[in-house]
N, C-alpha and C positions, 0 to 999 in steps of 0.2 A: 388595250384595257388590262389592268393588273388584277390579279386574283390572289387569295390566300389558300394555301393547302394546309389543313389542320389535322394533326394526328390526335384523336380524342383519347380521353381516359388518363391523361397524365396529370399527376397531382402537383400543385403549385405550393411553394414554400419560400418564405423570406420576407423582405421589406420592399415597398414600392412607394414612391412619392408622386402625388398628383401634379399635373402640369398647371400652368396658369389658366384662369377661367376664360374660355373662348368668348362668351357673350360679353363679359366685362371688357376684354381686350378690344373688341370691335367698337364699343362705345367710347372708351377713353382715347383710343388712337384717333378716332374722328374728332374728338374734342380738341385735339391739338391745332386744328384749323382755326380755332377761335382767337388765336393770338399770333402776333408776328414773332414773339420770342420763343426760345427753345423749350420744349416739353420733353422730359426724359421719363421713359416708362420701362420698368423692369418686370421680369417674370411673364413676358409675353409668350404665349405658346407658339411653337414652330409648327404650325398646321396650315393646311391649304387655304381655308377661308381667311385667316388673318394675313397670311403672306400675300394673297391676291389683293386684299384691301390695301396693304402697304404699297404694292406695286401701283395700284390705282391712284393713291395719294402722290406718288412720285410722278405719275403721268400729268397731274394737274399742277405740278411745280413744287410740291413739298420736299424740302431737303431732309433726307433720311440718313442718319448715321447709325450703323450697327456696331455697338461697343463689344458685345458678346452675343452668343446665340440668342438669348432671350431678353436682351437689353438694348433698347433703341432710343435715339433722340429724334424729334421731329421739329422742323422749323418752317413755318408757313409764311415767310416774309415776302416771297415773290411768286405769287400764284398766277398761272396762265388760265384765266377765267374763260377765254375763248374756247379752250379745249372742252368745256362743259357743253358746248353747242355741237360738238363733232359726233359723227356716227360712231367713231371708235369708242368714245366715252359711253354712249348709249349701249353698244354691244357688250362692253365690259360690265356695266351695271346690270344688264339683263342676265348675266351669268353668275352674279354674286349677290346673295341675299343681304349681306352686311352693307352693301352700297347704299341702302336706304338711309343709313345713319349719317350720310354726308349732307342730307337735305337741311337738317336743323342748323348745323354750324355754318354752312354756306349762306343760308337765308339770314341767320343772325348777324353774321359779320359783314356780308356783302349785299344783302337785300335781293339776292337772286339765286335760283337753283334750277337745275334740270333733273327731272325724275323719270327714269325708265322703270318698267315693271321688273322688280328684282327677281333673281333666280333663287336657288336653294333647294330645300327638301321638297319632295313630292308628297305632301301630307295634307292635301286638301287646300281649299281656298284660304289665303291669308291676306285679308283686305288691309288697305292703307287708309281707310276712312278716318280713323282716329287721328292720324298724323295730319291729314289735310284739314280736318275740322279745327284742330288746334292752331295750325298756321293761320287759317282764316280768322279765327278769334283774335289773333294778334295783329291782324290787319293786312295779311298777305292775300294776293289774288292769284288764281291759277287758271291756266288755259290748256286744254288738251290739244296736242298737235297730231291729228289723226293720221297724217301721212307718215309719221315717224313713230307713232304709238308711245309718245312721251308727253309729260306735263311740264309746263314752264311756270315757275312760281316767282313772283316779284313783290317787293314791298319797299316803298320809299323810306318809311320809318315804322318799325314794329312798335306797337304800343301795348303795355301790360293790361291785363284784364282778369276777371274771374272766369274760370271755365270748369265745367263738370264733364269729365271724359265719359264717353259712351261705353268704354270698357277699359279695364286696367291693363292696357297694352304696354308691354315692356319697351319695345322699340319706339312705340308712339310716345310714351312718357319721356324717354331719353331724348328723342328728337325735339319735343316741345320745350324741354328744359334748356337744351343747347340753343334753341332759337330765342328763348326768352331772357337769357342772362344779360344781354346787352340791349334789350327793348327799353323803351321809355316808360317809366313808371313801374308799378308793382303788378306782378302776375301771380294769381292764386290758382293752383291746379288741384282739384278735388277728384277722388277716385284714381289717383296716380298709382302706378305700379311702385312697389316699395321693397323689392328683394335686395339682397346685399349688393348686387352689381349696380343697381340704380343708386344705392347709397354711396358706393365707391365713386361713381361718376360725380355725384354732388360734392363729395369731399374734395376730389381733384379740382373741380371748378371753383370751389371756395378758396383753395390754396392759390388758384390763379387770379383771385380777386373778386369772384362773384359773391353775391349775398343771397344764399339759399338757406332757409330755415324749414323746420318740420321734417328733416331727414329721418328716414326709417318709418314714417307714417304715410298715410295715403292723402295727406293734405300738405302740399308744398307751397311755400311762399317765396317768391323770387323778386328781389328789388333790383331793377336793372342798373347796370353800371356802364360807364363810357367805354372802357376797354379792359382787357384781361392781359395778364403777364405770364411768364414762364413758371414752371413748377416741376416737381418730381413726383412720381407715383409708382406704387408696386401693386400689381394685379393679384387678387386673391387666388387661392387654389380653386380648381374647377370642381364644384359640388357634383356635377353630373359624372365626372370621371371618378370621384370618390364613391358615388353610388354604384357605378359600374364595377369597381374593384370589390366592393362589398358583395355584390352578386357573384362575381367570379370566385371569391374566397369561400362563399357558402356552397357553391356547386362543386368546385374542384380543388379547394384549398386544403392544405395540410398544416395550416397555421400561417396566417398572413398578417403582417403589420402594415397599415397604411399610414404613412408619416405626414406630419404637418398639414392636417386637413382643415385647420381653422374651424374647430368644432362649433363655436358659437354662431357661425354663419351657415351651418348645415340645416338648420331648422328642423323640420319633421322627418327628414330623410332617414336617419338611423331608426326612428320609431316605426317607419313604414316597413323596413326589413324585419324589425323585431316582431311585428304583427304576423309575419310569415313564419315565425319561430326561430329566426336567426339570432344567435348569441353575438353581441357586439360589446366588447370591453373597451374602456377608455384608459389611457395612460398619458397624462399631460394633454398634448394636442394630437396624439396618435390614436388610431383605432386598431384594435387587435381582434381578429376573427379566427377562432379556433376551428379545427376540423369538425365537420358536421356529418355524422353517420346518418342522423335523422333530424328533421326539424318539422314542427307541428304548427299548422295555421291556427291562430287564435280565433275564437268566436267573440261576438259582441256579448255584453253582459247578459242580455236576454236570451242568449243561445242562438241567435240568428246568424246566418252565414256572413263571414267577413267580406266587406266591400272596401276596395281601395279605389279612390277616384282622384283625378287631378283638380287643381284649383289654383287661382292666383296666390302668390306669396301672402301670408305664410303657409298656405296650403301646399299640397304635394305637387312638385313640378311635373308637368306632362312628359318631360324628357326622360324620366326614369320608368315610366309605366312598361315600356318594352322589356327592360331588364327585369323588372319585378315579375312580369308574366313568365319569363323563362325560368326564373328561380322558383316560382310556384309550381312548375311542372314536376319537381321532385320533392315537394313538401308532402306532409301527411295532412290530408284535408282538402277542402275546396274553397275557392275565393272568387268573388265577382269583381272584375275590373271594369271601371266606367270611365272611358276617355271622353270628357265633356268638351274640351277646348279646341280640338282639331278634328277635321274630317279625314277618313281614310287611313288613319295612323295604325289601326289594328289589323289591317289586311295582311301584314307580314306574318300573322299567326298561322296562315295556311302552310307556310314553309316549316314551322315548328310542328304542326299537325302531321305533315309528311314524315317528320323524324320520329313519330310515334307518340307525341304528346296528346293528352286527353284535354282538348280545349273545344268548347262550344262557342262559336261566334254568333251571338244573339242578333246583332245588327252592327252597323258600322261603328258604334260607340261602346258596345258592351261585349265582354267575353267572360265566360266561366271556365276556370281552370280546375280540373280534378287531378290532384297531385298523385304521382306514382309511388311516393315514399321510397324511392330507390329500389322498388321491386322490379322495375323495367328501366333499362338504360335507353336513352334516346339513340336512334339510328343515325349513322353518318349520311350525308347527302350533299347534293350540289344546289347552291342557293345564289341569289343575287341580292345585294344590299340595296334596298329602296331609299333609305335615308340614313343619316348619321346614327341615330339612336337605335333603329331597328338593326343596323349593321353590327353594332357592338353586341346587341342582344343575340343575334345569330352567331356571332363569334363565340360567345359564352356557351350557347347551346352546342356548337360544334366541339368545343373543348371538353364538354362533358359526355359527348356521344361515343358510341362504340364503333370504331373504324375511322377512316380518313375522309374528311369533308373538304369541299371546295366552296369558297365564297367569291363570286365575281363582283365587279363594279366596286372594288374596295376604295376607290377614290372618294366615295361617300364617307367611309370611315376615316380616311386621311383628313377630311375636312375638319374633323373635330378631335382627333386623337393623335398625339405626337409620338412617333416611333413605337407604335403600340406593339408590333410583333417583337421587336428587340427587347422591350421592357418586360414583356410577358415570358419570352424565352429565357430571360435571366432568372425567372422564378421557377423554371422547369417545364414550360410549355414547349411544344414543337410546332411552330407556325412558319411556313415558308412563303415568301412573296415571289410570284412568278409573273 
């Protein structure tokens, strides 16, 4: 198991460019299965979750060409569908959350898919009901194989229909879209997830010959087509990494420029940090965060305590609440964080409390942070990363702490952040991988 050793208290200065978006890359890479022709995708992040998904595609017969580090072509003209029935496929799916996104394109193109309970972050129960209900609406049947803990999905012919999703699930929406693009007739999806990465998936599929309208709304209309063809695509910058860098710049920055962020696709993220008192200047498509000696939490207009809560797009992404909590520990003022969308994701705050933060964990979904206003520096400590986003939040806390910290299980961080220690060390951090 690898760990980070972090020397705290070092100021960061300079420019940094966010990687390609992890969640979008998982979706569009899986979409390449929908055609026999070549699909070329650039700005793919070189991270563990995406790399493992690419290896899984190769296992089922997808021909993968790596042009450059972040530039790949995928050609799914000779797939080994028998591998989907193997124990090896089930084991690999069980270790990779992104494998769930294979179901939609496999079902849409071949009328069959094998589903194992996917792995990923330990942040509470993440159900797949929305996916299965959508597939069933399109005419697929599924059967649980209890001896292998997998589901078999089959459909002779998927047929378009109207459906109202029980929740605006991101991966559920992506899966249903990919299964519906070649279904017979018209599919209407209401309460669809609509964040930029779903929009990007729809734009790619349309370039491949699909007919999807209503993009960027929660009401999608998909007219089925007989087949799709090849296309090219560029992945957006990762909005979660942009938010992580804003948090670092606020806590330990001495003037940081975050370059090429695709500002129009960041939504409410910059404003969430501004509510904590963080100054964020824009210059073209760059964000500039000056050094902060102090930052003061805003109050609501009626004077009540600031509350930040997650919500489906265009609300605040739950993936940044961990970072915002750490940033709030050095603010002037108090803020209530309400994590509504996942269970157990706030339990990492115990580690930040051990570092000296003043945080009251009200219940599994709510925490009150009383800011230190830089009167007290966090203490260094030894921690274990429970998931990707808590991992980066703990790294930010360690970078601001007094002394040398150690974070174990950094494979969780590697799942979502490309060469993170090298990129931060170039700004002045001192992070060693052991």
